[in-house]
N, C-alpha and C positions, 0 to 999 in steps of 0.2 A: 505494498500499499505505501502510494506516493503521501509526501507532505502534504502537498496540496488538497490529495484527497481526505486526508487525516484532518486537517483544518475544518474544511468543508463538512465532515461527519459530526465534528464538535459543536461547528456554528448551528446545525441542524439541530443537533442534541439542546443545546441551549434554548434557543428558540422554542422549540417545543416544549422546555421545561417552564420557561416565562409563560407560554398561553395554556399552561394547565389549568383546568377550572377549578380543579383540588385545592390550587393555593388560594384563590379568590374565595373558597366555601371556609377555608380554616380562616383566615383573616376576617371574614362574617361572624364565624364564630367566637375568635378572640374579641372581637367587639360588641358581643353580646344576643346577635341573632340565631335563635334556635327553630330547628324545624320540628314539628310534629309527627310521629309515625301512628299506626294503629296503635300501638302499645304504650302511648304517651311521646314523652320527649325522645329524639333521636338525634346522632349524629349528623350535622348537614351532610347530604349526598349519599345518604346509605340507603335510601328509596327511591323508587318512582322511576319514571322515564326521562331520558334526557332529551331536550328539545333545544335545537339552536334558533337563531333570531330568522323570524319570518315563519316558524314552523312551530312554536310553543302553541299550546292551547290555555286557554284563559282560564286561572283557577275561579272555581265557581265558590271556595271556601278557602279563606286562608289557613295556610299549614305551615305557618311559622309564629314565632313569639320575638319581641324586641324587648331585652331586659335591660337593655342599659341606654334609657329615655335621653342623657345628656350627649351621649355620644351620637345618637342618632338625629337630634337637633343641630348638632355641629357640624356633621356630614351632610344634611341635608341643607343647611346654609352653604356649605363648601360646594356642593352640585350647583346649586341654584346661581352660584357667581360666572357661570358659562351659558347659562340660560338666557331665552329673549327678555323677557321682564325685567331680570336684572341689566343685561346690556342697555336695553332702551333708557331706563333709569341713570344708568353710568355716564353713557355718552349725552345725552340731554344737560344732566347735571354738569358733568365737564365744559359744554360749550358755554353753558347758561351762564355760568358760577366761578369757573376755574381758568380756563385759557381755550378759546378757540383755535388758536394757532396749533398748541400742540396736540388736539383734539381730534382736529384734522387729520394730522398725520398719523396719529394713533389709529385712528378708523381705518384710513388708507391700508396700513400694514395689516390690520384684523382682516380687512377681504382680502389680502394676498395669501396669507397662510390659511384662512379658511377652506377658499377655494382649492389650494392646494391639498390639503387635510381630507376634505370631502370628496373628492374627485379620486383621493388616492383609496378610499373607502370603497367607493363603488366600480373603482377599477379591480382591484385584487380582491374583493368581493370574501375576505376574510372575516370568519363569523365570530359572534361575540362568545363569551364563555357558555358552555351549555348548561341547562338548567332544567333537573337538577346535575351534578352538586350545587350548583350555585342558586341563590334564592334572589331573584330579580324583586328590586323594589321600587322602579321605576317602570314605567309602562310609555311614556311620551316619544322615548329613540329606540322602542325594543325592536323594530323591523329594521334599524340601521344596521351596517356591517361594522366592526369594531376597531378596523385597522386603519389609521393610528387613531388615537382618542383626541379629538378636537375639543372635548372639554379641558383636557391636559395642556393642549397646545394653548386656548385662550386662558387658562392659568397661569401659564409663564408669560405667552408673546402679550397679553394686554398689559400686565404690571411693569416688564421690562420695557416696551416701548414707552411707556408713561414715564418710566423713570429715566431713560436715557434721554427723553426730549425735554423732559423737565429741569435736569438737572444743569443743563446748559444755559437755563434760563431762569431760576431760580436759586436763591441761596441757601442750603441747606447739607447736612453731612449725608456724605455716601453712604455711608453703612447705613441709614435710616433706610434708603431705596431699598438697598441690598437684601436686608430684613424682611421689608414688607413683598418683596418679590419672591424670596426663597420661602415664606411662610404659605402666600396666596397660592404658588405654583404646590407647594407639598400638600395642602388642606385640600385643593380641588382634585389632585391626583388619587389622593387617599379616599376621598368622597365616592370617587367612581367605581373604586374597589369595592367599599362598603354597600355601595346599591347594587354590585353583580353585574354591572354594564360591561365593564370591562376587563381585559386579563392584566398580568404586570407588563407583559411584552405590548400591549395596548398603549399605556400611561407612558411606557420609557420611551416608544416610538414617537410618541406626542411631543414629549421634551427634548428627545434629539433633533426632531423637524425645525422646532422652532431655534435651536442651537446653530442649525445650518442655515435657515434662512433669515433670520436676524441681521448677521454681518454683510450679507449681500445686498439685502433691500431696504435696510435703515438708512444708509448714502444714499440709494439712487432716491429716495423719496426727496431728500434734501434738494434734488437737481428737480424732479419732477412737478413736486407740489408748486412751485413759482410758475413753471411753464404751462401746467394745467390753467392757472389763474389767469396767466397773460394770454394764451391763445384763443384765437378770436373765434374758432367754432367748437370750443368746449361741450355746448350742450347739445351738439351732434353728434361729436366723437365718441363721447361718453357713453351715452346711450347705445352707441352701434357697436362698440369694442364689446359692451355686458353682452347684447342678444348674442354676439358672435361666438365670446368663449363660453356661453351656455350651450350654445348649439353643438359644442366639442366636448360637454359635460358626457360623462361614462354613461351610456346606458345600463338599465337593470330590468330583469325580465318582472319582477314583480316591484311593486310600487314601494318607496319608504320617504320619509322625512327629509333624507338629506339634500336631494335635488333641489326642494323648495328651500329650505334654509338657506343653500348658498344661495340661491337668487334674493332670496331676503338680506343677506348681507351685502351683495353685490349693489344692490338698490338703494340701501343706505349708505354705502360709501360714495357711491357715483352721484346721489342726489346732496350729500354733504359739498361735494366738489362744486356742480353745478351751482347749489346755491351760492357758494363763496363766491363763484363766478359771477353772477348776477348780482350780489352785494357788491361786487367792485366796480361792474359796468354803471351800476345804478347808485355810484358814490356813497353806498349804504355804509361802506366796511373801506379802511386803508389801512396801510402801513407804517403810518405814522408811530414812532416811538419804537419801531422793533428792527430798525437798521441796525443797531448796535448791539449784536449779541452778546459782546463779553462784558457788556453791564448786567448783573444779573438781579433780578427783582426779591426785594426782602419779602418773607413771607411772615404775616403778624397775626396774631389771636384775633379770630373775629368776635366782634362785640355780640350781644344778646338781639340787638337791633339788626345787626347784617343778617345775624342766622334767622331771624324772622323775616326778612325779606326774602334771603334765599329759599326758604320753605314756600313763601307767598307765589314765589315766582315759579318754583319747581310745580306746585299744584297747577297755576294757571297753563304753563307751558303744556303739562301732561294732559290737563283737559283738551287744547289746540291739536295735539298728538292724536288723540283717542278719536277726535271729532274728524279728523284726517284719514284717519287709518278706516273707520267704518265707512266716510263716502267714497272713497278711490278702491277700497276692497270690494265691496258690494257692486259699485256703478262700474268697475272694470271687469269682474266678473258674470255680470249681467251683458254687458256690450259684448266680450269674447265670445262666450254662450251663442248670442245670437247669430256673429259673425260665422262662427264655425258648424251651426247645427244643434249645439248641445243645450240639455235641460240646466239653466243656473241654480234650480233648487237641488238638484241632485249633487250630493255631495261627492259621489264616486266620479262623476264628470269633470270635477274640478282639478282630479289628480293627474288628469290628461296633461301631458307635456305643452300642446298649444294652448292650454289655459291657466296652468300652476305657474309656469315660467313668466309669461308676461304679467299675469295679474301681481305676482309677487313684486316684479321688477317696477311696477307702476305704481303700487302701493306705498312701498317703502320708501321710493324715489321720492315720491310726493311729501311723505313724513319729513325727511331729510331735509328738503328744499323749507318746507315750513319751519324745522326746527332753527332753520339760520334765517330765515326771512321776514316771515309774517310773527313769531312767537317772540323775538327780539323788539318790533316795531309795537306789538300788544303791550309789551314790558314800558316800552318807553310813555305809551300813552297813561299807562296806570303810575308811572314813576318809580316802577320796581325794577328798574335795567341795572345793569353793569356798567359803569362807565367808561370800563378799558375796553369791552367786548367791538366796540367799532373801529379800535385801530389794533386789531389782532389778525388783520389780512395775512 
């Protein structure tokens, strides 16, 4: 046996070991999740037929018990850090109350690594850990494939990008950012194991993806961001690119939520760029005060009044986004179904590519544009705007 064959064999063994669902089941048991058997409590994974993603039957009765409520709450929160609801709140808060300049670049990076991660999932079609032995506590992403974990990618990629872009603009200790990034990424990764949605291999692959993508794409964004804002045909080019890359998205025989979620992410990122382009064209935002990047901004503790304004601003802004989402979601679904001859009331028809991809792109593009254009204008009318926002182009 040659050395190359030996290395390949060992690598395959390591991959199989890291993808072993019994490791996930063991971690769940350590964290206080116990499965019931006919004779009472049993060791996780000792009974029952095993199913993979897309093939598991819905359990009529709950066959497990959670004995450590504190860990359950912690890991539920950790997993939520990669979900749509949190990310909607996070990006809107970052744009409206922190720094639109940084938020825009973080959002672009988020779209890049999410497309790569989701496309890899549906191209490789590597299954999630089999259940049993794993106990799946989450249903939202159950039909998606598992490799790599895009939750793990977001758990590292989001805070790392925010840290890198803010550290060059704000005066704070680097170790604070490093600690936050480490804890955030670790919490999200462990939460996906706890919920039974990923193997150790999936989590580690997500981390590796980010560490490979970050040094390549973050420097590119420094060049690409101002170019997109200054390019005269950005509102035409961006949607065209998004449609094109979604057309090349890997095909799956059975529907899962990965394709729609990818269109959602791209729609948000595209809308953010288009929104800032219009803000520049209409003189709603400028680059005033941000030419001298070497001058870092001081971070101060917000007063109770500032916190109150931030809260009110967030509530008002989210109401605008919810109305926008409802209007454009059902408006685009109705229009697209009429055009292509589908029943817009049929939820299954919305899963067809001709409907799902454009309605997600349209809806979340509109939400992102309103987050940059409409919401800040309403904030000004209500006198709850952030004064620095208009100079963060």
